C-alpha positions, 0 to 999 in steps of 0.5 A: 463289506459295505463302505460308508460314503465318508469312509476314507476321511480321517476324523478332523483334527481335534479343535477347541470348543470355540472351533479354533485349532490349537497353535501351541508350541510343543516343547519337549524335555531336554536331556542334561547330564545332571537333571534328565528325567529317568525312565519309569523303571529307573526312577528311585522309589525311595525318593519322593521327587524328580526334577525337570529342566524345561527345554524347547525341543520337539516332542519325540512321542510317536504321532501314530500313538499320540494326538499331535496337538495335545499328546493325548493317547490315541488308537489307530490301525495299520495300513500297509503290509510293511507296517504289519510285518515291522510291528514290534511289541516294544513299539506298541501303544501301551495306552491301547492295551485293554485293562479288562480281561474277558469275563467268563459267561454262561452259557460259554460261547462254544456251547451257545446254540445260536450266536449274535455278532455285531460288526461295528463299521461306524463311519469308518471307525477311529472317531471319538473312540480313538481318544483312549482316555476319553474326550468331550463329546455332546452326542457320541455313538455308544453301545450298551446292549451287551447282554444280547450279543456274543461277539463284537467286531471292530471294523474299518477298511484299514489293512489291520484294525486294532480295536480301541481299548475302550471297546475291548474293556466294555465288551470284556466286562460283559463277557463279549468276545472282541475281534479286530479285522484283517482286510484286503481290497481292490488292486492294492489288496490283490498285490498284498495277497500275492505277496503274503500268500506266495509261500508258507514262510510269508503267510506264517509271518503275517499270521504270527504278527496278527497273533502277537498284536492280539496278545499285546493289545488284549483282544480275542481274534480276527475277522479275515476279509479278502475282498479281491481276486487271488491267483491259483497259488494264493488261493491254495495257500489261503486255507493254510494261512487260515488254519495256521492263524486259527491254531496259533490264536487257539494256542496263544490267546485264551478264547481266540477266535478267527472268522472268514467273510464270504468273499473269495471262492475256491477258484480265486474269483471274488464272488460273494455267495450269500451262503456257505456252500462247496465253493467256499467251504474250504475256508470255513473248514480252516477256521472258527466260523463263516460270516455270509454276505447280506444278499441272501434269501430264505432259499440260501438258508435252506441250502445251507441246512442241507449242506453235508457234513455241517453237523454241530457247526451250524452255530459257526455260520453267521448270516450277515444282515446289513442294517443299512439295507443296501442291495436286495436284502431281507429287512434292515433299518427298523425292520432288521427284526424281519431278517433275524426272524428268518435266520433264527427259524433255520437255527443259524447265528447272525452277524449284524453289520453297521447297527450304527445306522441308528446314529448315522442316519438320524439328524438329531443325535440327541435322540440316539439313545431312544433310537438305539433302545427302539432298534434293540427292542425290536430285535430282542425276541430273536436274541438270546441273553447271556450272563456274564460270570462275575465275582463279589464284590459286584457293583454297578452305577449303570454308567453307559460311558457318556453323559451330559455331566460327570457325577461323583457320589451324587454330585456334579463333578464336571458340567461338560458332556463327555465320552469314555467307554472304559467308564461303562459299568455292567449294564442292566436290561433295557426294555418296555413291556406290557404287563397283565391288567394294563400295567406297563414297565420301562427301564432306560438310562437317564443323564439328568441325575446320577450317583457316579458317572454319567447316567442312572437307571430309571424304572417307570410305569403304571400300576392300574387300580385293579393291580394288587400285586407288586410290579417286578422290574428285572434289572440284571441277568448275570451269574455271581456266586454268593457268599454265605453272608452277602451284604446288598446296598441299593441307592435310589430315589423313588417317586411318592406313593410307592415302596420298593424292595430288592428281589433276587433269583438264585440257583444252586451254584453247582448246577449253574455249570450245566450246559443246558442252562434253561433247565436250572431251577431258580428260587426267588428270595428277598434279602433281610432289610437292615435297620440303621441300628443293626451292627452290620449296617453301622459297620458298612456306613462307617466304612462308606463314610456317609458320602451319599447325598441326603436326596438319595435313599440308601438301603442295606440288606443281608442275604444268608445262603450257602452254595448259591449263585445269583441269577437275576436282580429285580426290584419289586415295586408296590403301590402304597395307599388306596387302589388307584391308577398309579404312575411311578418312577424310581431312579436307581443310582447304584447296586452293590453286593459284597461278602460280609467277611471282607468288610474289614479287609484293608485296601492295597497300597498304590505302589511304584508311581513314576512320571515320564514322557514329559512334554511342555506346551505354551497355551491356554489349555483345554480347561473351560476356566483357562482363558490366558496362556500359561505353562502346560504340563503333559506327562505319563503316570504309571503305578502298580495296583491290583486290577481286580479290586478297582473300578477306576483311579482318580488322579489329582495335582496340587501346587507345593511351591511356585516362584513366589514363596509367600503363596502357600501350597494349594489344595488337591485338584482333580485331573481326571479318571484313569481306567488302568494303571497308566494315565497321561496328563495333558494340558495341565496349567501349572505355575511358572518355573521354578515350581514344585507340584505333587501328583496323586493317584487315589484308587476307587475300589469295587467295595466302594469304600474310600481308601485312606490317603495313606494308601494313595500313590504320590510323587512330586515334580520340580521344574526349572527353566534351562540356564542361558 
């Protein structure tokens, strides 16, 4: 694999926005016979409060899992064989466990005739994305063209690359398989290989740990990349290692996947072949797929087609394409489509390596989304859209996991650039297309205004004067079985002079499980628009609580179908008035579909909220409003709530009592958003001791109805200074 120039440099120590490194003193809770912080499991749930005694002792949190300056949870890989073999689930990072299971998809990966793999290799990895709960970043690298790809490989040059949970969550929402990397290189790599490939006991021990790590952190498999020569014993044991690892992944991880990179050949020599052939076939036969090196020619592809016995495994050959175009390659950069055209002509799968080129090599990072969309648009003709298979309620606010501001219900909640891929919602289709008669249409993410998260979807284009029929903008391609009565809500802002209506493509739900998805007959339906006086509209509005600002339009519709599945969501855009060239734009804030029969089902309660791993700082904190030093609380919250029904959680704190009893309790203040049932509060400035505060967790459910405060999780924390 190619190595970026700054690969071995660890990302710089996190700094405050003014550039000053933190010099706060870490202080850890002290243990006392009468007032120690109970473990999460031991905290009594019948008690509303726990007590903390502040003592100035070093933090015991492991620095490999927590940022040394802020105690924020971070993700990382393993660098040595000792790290791997001594890995224990009990010592794993609970924050880096993916909270989103892999969504089913159509067609299933196993029956996809030609697949697309993306190998990340973004400037060495573990950059801003290592902050599991997100970070403040003006122009981060993100990926959001998930519908085009089947497998995402998080790649670094650590021995064991564990994908950050934020990437696994985003991939899994879209039905994309996430795999980590097991790599050995150069002299150190040869030494490691000779050690673990010396006998069956040794290679099984390594494989078992890789399986355990994948199961623990919730990702789906491994790319195995041995880029050093091997002795006769080691190379003979390598296919046995691969077969054992693959079998165990299949047995213990649903959808488990193991791929081999084109490097070592059967003699043990390190000789990249740029094709699958008899010299490396033994490795391919032992696992799920083969990732070729990048310096291939069309003759290599022709030779692979003639390789005997390949049969129905042609899709398991992923032809590598280096977007940086290093060496003698076909295409690359903004001509990567040339490589894909050749690969698809021969019916092989493709492995796109380092598409972060569109970010790394372009100086103006603010242009990244435009360059990203351009790159994937050029490839789109050679890519195949898969549909994530989802269930009702379905909701998306089009958030890409970053933004210049953070929005909530149409209002700016934070005027600060941010990045958290776990916040990414189901992504629409992004495209620019020319239509009949000179009409054109484009869809793009826009950070200037949003309903929730960091971006909205803008549809814009031209309806020529000669164009009398509506323009149909495709928004989603997915698979969602519909209820007999389905309520649809769209929140939008249209430009003047146009009318918009939802248009849905549906198919018989039973037929949608057929292998040949292309032959399914779809029907176009327009849901019945509900006026404000309709009983269903009134009930929905009451449950929503009229929380959408007046500058957004909310339209509710009802669809009555039996045994159907939703295949596409489109927006029909029609010019109002006299025929003339009409430029239009329509900003979409959110689309929601839910089963009418579930409208009145009460929400679940947040249960078992507990507080542990408390650490105290003295400093100014990370809040923009903080200017004077004070007492900073850092603590982990955990609770129970059904994951399938929630989009995220909102965590609040409020002051109940401080050292001055004359000051009344404060109002709830948002601390942050959690995307699992685990959240670490960091650098929260609290009143000086003695004090009493309350921490609250509000679930934001997929139905988008506010959950009554009686269903939120609450826990209070009192704290005092240690006695002299």
